KOLMIMI-355047 format. One line per field, with one value per residue (C-alpha): x, y, z. Coordinates in Angstrom, 3 decimals, padded with zeros to 6 digits. Example, Ala and Ser with C-alpha at 12.3 -4.5 7.8 and 13.67 -1.06 7.14 Angstrom:
% residues 2
x <- 012.300, 013.670
y <- -004.500, -001.060
z <- 007.800, 007.140
***
This chain:
% residues 376
x <- -022.391, -021.468, -021.124, -017.373, -016.887, -019.031, -016.931, -013.766, -015.233, -016.295, -012.913, -011.252, -013.508, -012.772, -009.051, -008.211, -007.662, -006.484, -006.917, -004.019, -005.664, -003.405, -004.720, -003.085, -001.772, -000.495, 002.153, 002.879, 000.905, 000.455, -000.464, -003.413, -002.189, -004.435, -005.068, -001.364, -000.885, -000.931, -004.142, -003.908, -006.082, -007.850, -008.824, -011.478, -014.325, -017.399, -016.314, -013.651, -016.442, -018.576, -016.803, -016.124, -013.669, -015.300, -018.069, -015.536, -012.706, -013.743, -012.215, -010.403, -008.826, -009.261, -012.771, -014.862, -014.821, -011.195, -012.222, -015.321, -013.150, -010.826, -013.805, -015.461, -012.259, -011.521, -015.086, -014.666, -011.752, -013.266, -011.191, -008.214, -009.308, -008.265, -010.208, -012.001, -012.038, -013.805, -011.386, -011.854, -011.441, -008.007, -007.833, -006.537, -003.741, -002.628, -002.623, -000.575, 002.078, 003.378, 001.278, 001.447, -001.733, -002.155, -002.700, -005.547, -006.954, -006.820, -008.640, -011.330, -011.729, -012.245, -014.837, -016.607, -016.949, -018.528, -015.383, -013.098, -009.923, -006.544, -004.737, -005.618, -005.983, -007.120, -010.508, -011.768, -015.359, -017.068, -017.124, -013.498, -012.211, -014.222, -012.762, -009.249, -009.635, -010.846, -007.967, -005.450, -007.457, -007.145, -003.362, -003.197, -005.484, -003.386, -000.126, -001.805, -003.042, 000.293, 002.309, -000.174, 000.570, -002.976, -001.607, 001.778, 000.471, -002.205, -003.480, -005.422, -007.604, -008.663, -008.695, -007.725, -004.022, -001.662, 001.996, 002.088, 000.812, 003.665, 003.854, 002.219, 000.738, -002.003, -001.433, -001.661, -005.024, -003.711, -005.063, -003.109, -000.263, -001.765, 001.401, 003.445, 000.753, 000.751, 004.552, 004.732, 002.009, 004.007, 007.041, 005.178, 002.707, 003.732, 007.410, 008.672, 012.234, 012.771, 010.256, 011.076, 008.748, 008.952, 007.020, 006.565, 003.959, 004.977, 005.079, 007.647, 006.290, 007.451, 005.309, 006.652, 010.193, 009.940, 008.252, 011.042, 014.001, 015.856, 015.174, 017.206, 014.388, 012.525, 014.205, 012.260, 012.895, 011.054, 011.272, 009.446, 009.303, 011.544, 010.400, 006.739, 004.662, 005.743, 009.165, 011.095, 013.016, 016.350, 018.910, 021.309, 018.723, 019.626, 018.018, 019.402, 021.086, 020.543, 018.515, 021.324, 021.308, 017.849, 016.075, 016.693, 015.356, 015.548, 014.087, 013.692, 012.873, 009.529, 009.303, 011.085, 009.779, 009.591, 013.168, 014.488, 012.260, 013.038, 016.780, 016.743, 014.677, 016.770, 020.235, 019.872, 016.802, 016.746, 020.418, 019.994, 016.770, 018.403, 021.181, 018.572, 016.920, 013.324, 010.798, 007.907, 007.780, 005.278, 004.551, 003.057, 001.398, 000.611, -000.065, 000.171, 003.517, 001.447, 001.758, -002.023, -002.230, -003.419, -001.269, 002.027, 004.575, 006.219, 005.679, 005.128, 002.744, 000.547, 002.908, 005.818, 004.184, 003.959, 007.653, 008.532, 006.192, 007.958, 011.279, 009.747, 008.007, 011.315, 012.987, 010.245, 010.606, 014.368, 013.927, 011.145, 008.880, 005.233, 004.392, 001.531, 000.603, -001.482, -003.073, -001.815, -002.350, -003.435, -006.084, -006.723, -009.449, -008.673, -004.918, -005.440, -007.629, -005.242, -002.206, -003.727, -004.655, -001.247, 000.435, -001.755, -001.159, 002.591, 002.737, 000.913, 002.567, 005.577, 006.968, 010.545, 011.414, 012.930, 016.527, 017.699, 021.036, 021.443, 020.819, 023.962, 022.707, 020.208, 021.144, 024.847, 024.219, 021.930, 024.409, 027.128, 025.049, 023.328, 026.545, 028.003, 025.577, 024.856, 026.907, 025.391
y <- -023.665, -024.162, -027.700, -027.143, -026.011, -028.869, -031.382, -029.858, -030.244, -033.827, -034.706, -033.270, -035.251, -038.484, -038.261, -041.341, -041.041, -043.693, -043.943, -041.551, -038.805, -039.124, -037.566, -038.226, -035.211, -036.247, -038.925, -038.101, -038.175, -035.253, -035.951, -033.956, -032.410, -029.350, -029.811, -029.295, -026.433, -022.681, -021.071, -018.091, -015.453, -016.013, -012.884, -013.114, -011.159, -012.124, -009.698, -012.250, -014.433, -011.640, -011.238, -013.629, -012.669, -015.240, -012.700, -010.737, -013.165, -016.663, -019.550, -017.227, -019.406, -017.014, -018.077, -017.547, -021.311, -021.033, -019.316, -021.481, -024.609, -023.242, -022.227, -025.637, -027.506, -025.326, -025.692, -029.480, -029.283, -026.711, -023.872, -025.520, -023.621, -020.308, -017.127, -015.829, -012.078, -010.011, -007.922, -004.158, -002.112, -000.609, 003.178, 005.170, 006.520, 002.959, 002.077, 005.163, 003.936, 001.825, 002.778, 005.840, 007.893, 007.952, 004.180, 004.545, 007.448, 005.316, 002.414, 004.745, 006.385, 002.976, 002.200, 005.512, 004.480, 001.155, -000.943, -002.439, -004.402, -003.520, -006.149, -009.402, -011.210, -008.434, -006.715, -004.166, -003.442, -002.415, -005.885, -006.607, -003.332, -003.765, -007.265, -005.941, -003.235, -005.797, -008.119, -005.360, -004.455, -008.054, -007.936, -004.625, -005.804, -008.953, -007.099, -004.738, -007.725, -009.518, -006.529, -005.889, -009.384, -010.650, -013.863, -015.149, -016.333, -015.285, -016.062, -013.824, -016.014, -013.416, -012.641, -011.110, -011.758, -008.815, -009.714, -008.777, -005.231, -002.757, 000.764, 002.269, -000.746, -003.298, -006.610, -010.390, -010.668, -008.104, -004.587, -003.587, -005.284, -006.632, -007.832, -004.763, -002.431, -004.352, -004.400, -000.653, -000.030, -002.031, 000.155, 003.483, 003.024, 000.120, 000.793, -002.240, -001.713, -004.837, -006.980, -010.273, -011.327, -014.827, -015.418, -019.099, -018.629, -020.376, -016.955, -014.342, -011.635, -008.889, -006.200, -006.751, -007.022, -003.745, -001.831, -002.682, -003.193, -000.059, -000.622, -002.299, -002.436, -005.131, -008.407, -010.003, -013.583, -015.382, -019.017, -019.308, -021.118, -019.670, -018.563, -018.063, -014.968, -012.308, -013.307, -011.539, -012.594, -013.568, -014.995, -012.142, -009.498, -008.719, -005.296, -001.813, 001.010, 000.642, -002.486, -004.357, -007.847, -007.426, -008.868, -012.626, -014.237, -018.008, -019.253, -023.013, -024.959, -026.522, -029.953, -028.938, -030.793, -030.046, -031.154, -028.380, -025.725, -026.852, -026.937, -023.356, -022.240, -023.972, -023.311, -019.931, -018.012, -018.883, -018.053, -014.652, -014.033, -015.022, -012.496, -009.865, -010.223, -009.470, -008.027, -009.218, -012.231, -012.383, -015.065, -014.442, -017.836, -018.984, -022.679, -022.956, -024.773, -027.820, -030.716, -030.680, -026.993, -026.305, -023.181, -023.990, -026.469, -027.594, -030.766, -029.818, -031.747, -030.141, -031.479, -029.623, -026.308, -027.507, -028.414, -024.919, -023.319, -025.082, -023.558, -020.095, -020.631, -021.561, -018.512, -016.306, -017.947, -017.458, -013.787, -013.263, -012.081, -012.862, -014.465, -013.803, -015.304, -013.772, -015.930, -015.449, -018.080, -021.722, -022.923, -026.631, -026.546, -029.692, -029.031, -025.401, -026.305, -029.051, -026.817, -023.922, -026.217, -027.917, -024.502, -023.225, -026.404, -026.149, -022.481, -023.246, -026.579, -027.534, -030.434, -030.012, -028.592, -031.199, -030.592, -031.883, -031.868, -029.042, -030.061, -029.937, -027.843, -025.093, -024.441, -024.328, -021.932, -019.732, -019.637, -018.424, -015.299, -014.702, -015.425, -012.175, -010.343, -012.757, -015.229, -018.572
z <- 042.589, 038.934, 037.539, 037.072, 040.662, 041.917, 040.021, 041.491, 044.963, 044.334, 042.846, 045.911, 048.208, 046.349, 047.223, 049.263, 052.996, 055.406, 059.150, 059.756, 057.755, 054.736, 051.539, 048.165, 046.256, 042.843, 043.255, 046.902, 050.127, 052.498, 056.103, 057.411, 060.649, 060.805, 064.501, 065.121, 062.653, 063.119, 061.913, 059.634, 058.017, 054.705, 052.764, 050.065, 048.469, 046.410, 043.674, 042.709, 041.316, 039.891, 036.554, 033.717, 030.949, 028.677, 028.107, 026.058, 025.210, 024.176, 026.163, 028.554, 031.287, 034.235, 035.162, 038.304, 038.747, 039.875, 043.089, 043.424, 043.319, 046.002, 048.117, 047.816, 048.643, 051.675, 052.923, 052.740, 055.199, 057.522, 056.089, 057.861, 060.958, 059.385, 060.052, 056.966, 056.383, 053.748, 051.734, 051.583, 048.415, 047.839, 047.780, 044.855, 047.060, 047.833, 044.130, 043.348, 045.750, 042.858, 039.819, 037.618, 038.199, 034.421, 034.436, 036.913, 034.878, 031.730, 033.356, 034.652, 031.236, 029.647, 032.307, 031.669, 028.023, 028.960, 029.245, 026.641, 025.891, 027.379, 025.317, 023.596, 026.944, 029.278, 029.346, 031.829, 032.768, 035.972, 037.502, 036.589, 038.002, 041.180, 041.620, 040.974, 043.600, 046.135, 045.178, 045.906, 048.985, 050.177, 049.813, 051.680, 054.473, 054.704, 055.325, 057.793, 059.796, 059.589, 060.730, 063.540, 064.837, 064.294, 062.754, 061.571, 058.195, 055.714, 052.238, 049.843, 047.614, 045.072, 041.374, 039.028, 039.453, 039.587, 039.040, 035.334, 035.896, 035.590, 036.946, 033.850, 032.085, 032.705, 030.925, 031.076, 032.915, 035.469, 035.932, 039.049, 040.876, 044.096, 045.791, 044.830, 046.173, 049.461, 049.742, 049.155, 051.722, 054.270, 053.617, 053.468, 056.305, 058.521, 059.163, 057.249, 056.012, 053.906, 052.006, 050.306, 047.477, 045.973, 042.751, 041.882, 039.152, 035.932, 034.236, 035.172, 037.461, 035.128, 036.735, 040.232, 038.912, 037.014, 039.830, 042.281, 039.933, 041.125, 044.826, 047.566, 050.125, 048.168, 047.207, 044.356, 043.262, 040.482, 039.429, 036.111, 032.804, 030.110, 026.651, 027.478, 028.196, 029.063, 027.654, 030.411, 033.505, 032.014, 034.411, 033.688, 034.642, 038.257, 038.603, 038.087, 039.973, 043.740, 043.003, 041.284, 042.784, 044.307, 041.271, 041.105, 037.938, 037.615, 034.316, 033.847, 030.678, 029.916, 031.492, 034.690, 037.717, 041.416, 042.040, 039.793, 041.359, 044.908, 044.214, 042.933, 045.897, 048.561, 047.180, 045.461, 046.620, 050.317, 051.025, 049.377, 051.298, 054.606, 053.984, 053.068, 056.527, 055.485, 057.896, 055.727, 053.412, 050.549, 047.947, 044.519, 044.637, 041.137, 040.623, 036.839, 037.061, 038.080, 035.652, 035.061, 034.184, 030.617, 030.222, 031.930, 030.669, 033.917, 035.917, 039.565, 041.797, 044.444, 047.083, 045.465, 046.304, 049.896, 049.827, 048.622, 051.134, 054.020, 052.999, 052.768, 056.111, 057.752, 056.232, 057.672, 061.089, 061.023, 060.111, 062.650, 059.824, 059.060, 055.754, 053.359, 049.994, 047.228, 044.529, 040.985, 038.245, 038.165, 035.720, 036.273, 038.907, 040.945, 040.793, 041.819, 044.796, 045.938, 045.585, 047.511, 050.390, 050.329, 050.467, 053.292, 055.291, 054.800, 055.779, 059.000, 059.697, 061.780, 059.770, 058.595, 055.209, 052.922, 051.870, 048.509, 046.719, 044.214, 040.652, 038.581, 035.678, 036.451, 040.069, 039.257, 036.388, 038.489, 041.364, 039.020, 038.338, 041.664, 043.549, 042.244, 044.540, 047.405, 049.391, 048.444
***
């Protein structure tokens, strides 16, 4: 284990616990109730730790230590009782469900030449592409297992992330769009008619939004920080053609805290998703909106991700749909590990989702746009 991952594990273990099994997360406490929670499926693959972008791009934040920190923290809590599964490699046919074949050809040509940069932040070589294909394979295996009834909840702890990859373009650390590939597979092969995707990464999931923007069988909602990469996801962008209204973009300013995010989720996203009646619920689970994250500019605590996860869990229960999450961003190692565990606990837990009053600025503004398409 690397020194960074070891420190993340030790920091996690030093969190205070009392006799009731309470562990501190940020400025709130989360009760450990794993014995009373539903166990899920955890998809992972060693390839996620086999590449390091810092070999090509100095000080790149997407390091192998991210997955090592998650792994160490989960091991310290017995994997929450979840079943661990090794992710397969996605097939080219599955990738082409959402990606232009010319994108795959381009990536393979770059590999044949020894690898190289895709953009200033994204490099592809053999190890990166192998990890990306296992990351998409994890998402696909996850939805297959969920729709087969093997578990009600699942989490794919893999890298690289995928939500920035568009149909014909790799970008922003992302080679292929893991969650979009999995959603399309569910529709094409598993008989799913409606998929709801929530993206709570601090960056807009532009790739997922663009892939499904003209579709009414996928409802995509993104809560993200405004005026940062990739500079998309405006509130007024609601999709196009048959997909008008099925693309919900909720930008928030830097400095927004969990109350703002939770208000938008509870009072805008969830009502639209309830009306949509999804048969599969997916989360693009980025954790770079955490206050400790070096890239994001928002102020969420680890417990705020748990609060959001409970609302999404209750939506899935109400719809009778399974729920799966796929890791996206999150670059402060202790905060990432804490937030992943808090999210997994909340998805499998039975404690009530917290209801809050809608904030008077951002939620009201968002509702004025989204309300044209959904009864809020």
